[in-house]
Each structure stands twice: as structure tokens, then as C-alpha cells.
C-alpha positions in Angstrom: 57.9 78.6 117.3 60.9 79.3 115.2 59.5 82.5 113.4 56.8 84.2 115.5 57.3 87.4 113.5 55.7 85.6 110.6 52.4 85.5 112.5 49.7 88.0 111.7 49.0 90.8 114.2 45.7 89.1 115.0 47.3 85.7 115.6 49.8 87.3 117.9 46.9 88.9 119.7 45.3 85.4 120.2 48.6 84.3 121.7 48.6 87.3 124.1 45.0 86.6 125.1 45.8 82.9 125.7 48.6 83.9 128.0 46.0 85.7 130.2 44.6 82.3 131.3 46.6 81.0 134.1 47.5 77.3 134.4 45.3 77.2 137.5 42.3 78.6 135.7 42.9 76.2 132.8 43.0 73.3 135.2 39.7 74.4 136.8 38.0 74.5 133.4 39.4 71.1 132.4 38.3 69.7 135.8 34.7 70.8 135.1 34.6 69.2 131.7 33.4 65.7 132.9 30.5 67.3 134.9 29.4 69.5 132.0 29.7 66.7 129.5 27.7 64.3 131.8 24.9 67.0 132.0 24.8 67.3 128.2 24.9 63.5 127.8 21.5 63.2 129.5 20.0 64.6 126.2 21.4 61.6 124.3 19.7 59.0 126.6 16.4 60.0 124.8 17.6 61.4 121.5 20.1 60.2 118.9 20.9 63.6 117.4 20.4 67.2 118.4 19.7 69.7 115.6 20.6 73.4 116.2 21.2 76.3 113.9 24.8 76.5 112.8 24.9 80.3 113.0 23.0 82.9 115.0 23.1 85.3 112.0 23.2 85.2 108.2 26.6 84.2 106.8 29.2 87.0 107.1 31.4 88.3 104.3 34.8 86.6 103.9 37.5 88.5 105.7 35.0 90.3 108.0 37.4 90.1 111.0 40.7 90.1 109.2 41.6 93.7 110.1 40.3 93.5 113.6 42.1 92.8 116.8 42.0 89.3 118.3 39.5 90.4 120.9 37.2 92.1 118.4 37.4 89.0 116.2 36.6 86.6 119.1 33.7 88.8 120.2 32.3 89.1 116.6 32.7 85.4 115.9 31.1 84.4 119.2 28.0 86.4 118.3 27.7 84.7 114.9 28.8 81.1 115.8 27.7 80.6 119.4 26.2 77.1 119.0 29.4 75.1 118.5 31.3 76.1 121.6 29.6 73.6 123.9 30.4 70.7 121.5 34.0 71.9 121.1 34.3 71.9 124.9 32.8 68.5 125.5 34.3 66.9 122.3 30.9 65.9 120.9 30.9 65.1 117.2 29.0 67.8 115.2 28.5 68.5 111.5 27.1 71.5 109.7 24.8 70.4 106.9 23.4 72.6 104.2 19.7 73.6 104.8 18.8 75.9 102.0 19.1 79.6 101.4 17.9 82.8 103.2 15.5 85.2 101.6 18.6 87.2 100.6 20.0 84.2 98.8 22.7 83.4 101.3 23.4 79.7 102.3 22.0 78.4 105.6 22.8 75.3 107.5 21.9 73.3 110.6 24.3 71.6 113.0 23.8 67.9 113.8 25.2 66.9 117.1 25.7 63.3 118.2 26.7 61.2 121.0 30.4 60.9 121.8 32.2 58.8 119.3 29.1 58.4 117.2 30.3 60.1 114.0 28.7 57.3 111.9 25.2 58.4 112.9 25.9 62.0 111.9 27.4 61.0 108.6 24.5 58.7 107.9 21.9 61.3 108.7 23.7 63.9 106.7 23.8 61.6 103.7 20.1 60.9 104.1 19.3 64.6 104.2 21.4 65.2 101.1 19.6 62.4 99.3 16.3 64.0 100.1 17.4 67.6 99.5 20.4 67.6 97.1 22.6 70.6 97.5 25.9 70.0 95.7 24.8 71.6 92.4 23.1 74.6 94.0 24.7 78.0 94.4 23.4 81.0 96.3 22.0 83.7 94.1 24.9 86.0 95.1 27.4 83.6 93.5 25.9 83.8 90.0 
């Protein structure tokens, strides 16, 4: 990187945390990926799509972790967004789709997860859901 000094303190913290993972440990994690992926793929022998919550908590305010250390930000985000990690690890296609609003008026969504390389099914299902429950013209009560 030609200008690392331009990175935020938090981003520099992510770099420091990343350097704590040895090449050997990274290789071990990568070596386990096929077995983990194969285990998850068993779900998709019977089901076309898995639906999970997108978040474990209500949406957080914009900038919630901006003034936190990298470790604090990772810890906070992992408690709010735990469901996507497995799909990021295995490379499964996933899409967050609007699913209404909380009692507080905050937007909610569900995550659709598909078979590897089956993005068309997710896009088709998301389009069908939007056709049944249009959302593009709706805003949360807090936005008005």
C-alpha cells in the first residue's frame, strides 16, 4: 500500500489483528473449508433455500463502531450480524431481503441462502417476495 498513513486508526487495527494469524493457521482454516462446506451442503439436498434472520438485533445506528478499536468493532458486529459468517466462509450465495419493520419502526430483513452458484434462485425468490410484499416505497417511521 503506497499510503498506509491514510488509513483510519480502526482499519490499521484490522491490519494488526490480521497479522496475528499465522500462515500455518490460515492454511489450516482453508484446509477445513471443503469439509465444513460439504456438511452444510447436506441441507441443500432437501431444501432449495435456507431462510435465517439477517441480524440478531435491531438495526444499529450508523457509525456505531466508528470510534471503537478494531477488536471492539469486530466483537460488536459479530453480535449483531452472526448469521452471515458461515456463508462468507463457504462461499454460499446469500441475500438480505426486506421483511417489514419492528415495533419501533426500524427495518427488518431475512437472509436467503442458496446452493453454491445458484444466485438465480435467490434473485427469483427475492423478486417473488417483493411482488407479494412491495417495499421500495416504504420508509421506517424513524425516517419521516
